N, C-alpha and C positions, 0 to 999 in steps of 0.2 A: 081566389085562385086555387086550383086543385093542387094536390100534393106533387104530381108529376111536373106541373108547370113551375112550381116553386123550386124544385130540385134542379130543373134545367136552367132556370133563370139565374140561379146561384152560380152555375158553372160559367157561367159567363159574366109614215107613208111608205110602205113597202119599199125595199131598195130599188133603185132605178133599173130599167131594162139593161140588158147585157152591154149595149154600146154606151150606156151612160154611167155604169157602175164606177164609182170613184169621183165623178165630177162634183157631186154634192158635198164631198168630204174635204175639198181643197181648203176650206176655211175652218176646218175642225180645230177646236181648242183642246182636244184631248192631249194629256201628257203621258199617262200610263195606260196604254191601250191594249197591251198583250198580257193576258192573265193566265197563269198556269195553276192546275190542280193535280196533285199527285197523292195517291193512297199510301198511308203508312201502315195499314193493317187490313186484314180481312174484314168483310162486312161493312165496308165503306163504299157506297154506290156512287162513283163519280159521274156516271152517265146520267143518273137520275138528277143529281144536284146540278150539273152543268146544263142540261136541257131546260130545266125549270128556271134557273138563273138567266139563261140566254133569253128565254121568253120575257121575263120581267124587264131585262135591259132593253129588249126590242120595244116593249110597251112604253118605255121611257123616251122613245124616238131615236134610239141608237141603232144604226145599221150593224147587225151583230153576226159574226161568223163563229161557229163552234168547230173545233178541229179535233179529230180523233187520231192521236199519235199512238194508240194501242194497235200497232200495225199487225200484230199476230192475231189479235182477237178484237176487232172493232165491234162496238155495239151502240154507238151514239145514234146511228141511223135507225135502230129499232126504237130507241127511246123517243125519237122524233117522228116516228111513223113515216120515214122517208124510204124510198127505193134504194137498195144497195147498188153501188156503182158496179159496172162490169169489170171482169178481170183485166188488169193492166190499165185501168182508168182511175180517175180521182187523184188521190195524193201521190201515188207512185209515178204517175205520168208527169206531173209537174216537178217532182224531184229529179227525174231522169234528164230533163232538158229545160233550159231557160228560154227555149224558143216556143214552148207551149203556152197558150193564153190560159192563165189560171182560171179566168172567168168561165171558160168552157167546162171546167172540171168541178165547179162549185154546184152543189145540189141545193135547189130551193126547197124549203119546207112549206107546209100549209099555213105557217104563221107569218104575219107581216114582219119584214125587216130581219127575219131569222134564217140564216143560211148555214150550210154544212160542207166542210171538206173532209172527206173520209177515204181510207183505203178500202179496197174491195175485200170482202170476206173470202173471196176465191183466190186471192193472191197467195203465192207460195211463201213460206217463212223465209227461205234463203234469199229471196229477192230483196230483202230489206237489210241484209247484213252489211253492205258495203257503202252505204250512204255516208257522206262526210258532214261534219258540222256546217261547212260552208253551204252545202246544198240545202240543208234544213234552215239555216239562217236566211237564205234567199227566199224561201217560201214564206217564212214568217214576215220578213220585211215587205214582201209583195202584198200579203194579206193586210198588213198594217197600213199600207198606202191606199187600200181599197175600202176598208171597213172602219167604222168608228171604234169598235172594240172586238177583240179576238179572244175566245176562251179556248184553252188547250187542255185536253185530257191527256196527261203525261203518264206513261207506264213506269212503274217502279221497278226498273231493270237497269241498274247502273252501267253495266258494260255496253248497253245498247245506245247508240248515238242519239236516238230519239228521246231518251231520258235526259242525258246530260246537256244536249244542245238546247232542248226546250227550256230547261231550268236556267241555262245561261242567257238565253235571249228574251225570255219573258221579263216584263217590268215588275210584276207583282206576283207572288206565289202563295198558294194555300196548301197545307197538308190537310188531308181528310183522314179521319180516324174513327174507330169504334172503341168500345170498352174492352180492349185487349191489352194485356200487360206488356206485350212486345211493341206497342205502337211507338212510344217515345224512344225506345232503343233503336228501332228501324230508322226513325227520323234522324237521330244523332249519327248513326253509322253512314247513312246516305250523305248527310251534309259534310261529314268528315272526309268522305271520298271525294266529293266535289271540290272541297277546299284543297285537297292534295293535288288536284289537276288544274288548279288555278281558276275555279269558277266561284264567283261570289255567292255566299249563302245568306247574306243579310236579308234578302227579299223573302226568304222562306221561313218566317217566324210566326206566321198566322196559322191557326188550326181551327178546322170546322169539324165538330163531332157529329156523327150520323148514327141513326138507328139505336139510340140510347134506350136501354131497357130498365134503368133504375138500379143497376148493380152497384155494389160498394166498390168504388173505383177511386184510385188516388189521382185526382186531377192536379193536386198541388205539385207533383213531380214535374209537370210541364212548365209551371211557373219557375221552378228552381233552375230549369235549363233555358229560361228566357223565351219560352214559347207563349204566344198570346192566343187564348181561346176566344174566338170572335163570334161563334155561333154553335148552338147545340140543338140538334134535331131529334125528336123522339122517334122510336120505331112505330110507324103507322102502316098497317097492312095495305091500306088503299094507296099509299104513296108508292109502294113497290108494285102492287098489282096493276096500277094505272100504266106503269112503264111497260108491262107485258103486252098491253093493248095499244101501245104507241100513243097514249094520251098523256098530256101534261097535267100533273096533279094540281099545280097552282092555278091552272086555267079551267080544267074540266070537272074537278070534284066539287060538288055542291056543298059538301060538309068539310070545309077546310079546317084542319087542326090549327088552332090559333097560334100555337108555338112554332110550328113549321112556317106558317105565313109570316110571323113577325121576325123570325130569325133569318129567313131568306131575304126578306126586305132589308134587314140589318146589313147583310153582306152587300146587297145592291147599293145601299147608302154609303158604305165604306168605299166601294169602288168609285162611285160618283164624286164623293168628297175628295178622293185622291186625284180624280181627273181634273177638277176645276179648282181645287184648293179651298 
């Protein structure tokens, strides 16, 4: 095993047509189906992580929906090479009314069993200021009833309801972080804030490190605060550049970095183990 690998290891049937979506999931055995990811520092690429994990889960036979709650700057559609929804469509449309059929606002991707619910990049910021926890909960519950598993990209913006509500209503949560000294401080501050408004923080104890460059970084401090590092992904240029082209690294790169592959599979295994016990 090379030096980089040693360091990292130490740290640690396409969905049914519209009229049938949801029918196949009535006998689902999933327990924890809503998974949240929130960045704790700069240089943690959630869209890259979520799009690749979504593909791996879909390949396991799970009808998977990824949701972009970064309503000011959505980018999951780019990582999945999907067409952006038109202004006023997608996520904002289903948030505004419970009369809208959410299936009409879900974007299919080119990958089997992998779907996207996203805001439009053309929506105005101020259009998202007044949504309540209840509206966001309704959307999450509806997705939960349709798909086997839902992955949510959560913005680290505590005053914004899309941050707190997503962290409240997801079943399992992961912080993503890079080798930045403020990462654990940001995590603690956010969890303290959530606790102060009555939102359980116990589900957000797992950490996925991304874009590691082999710096001298104090990982022990995370253990002192009871955070569990479950995966550590090295900085690989092709992982980032593939997202610029709308390609999934885990699927399209012929020269997969073995540590990225094994640690992404580790996260998938963690999720599947929690689903079925």
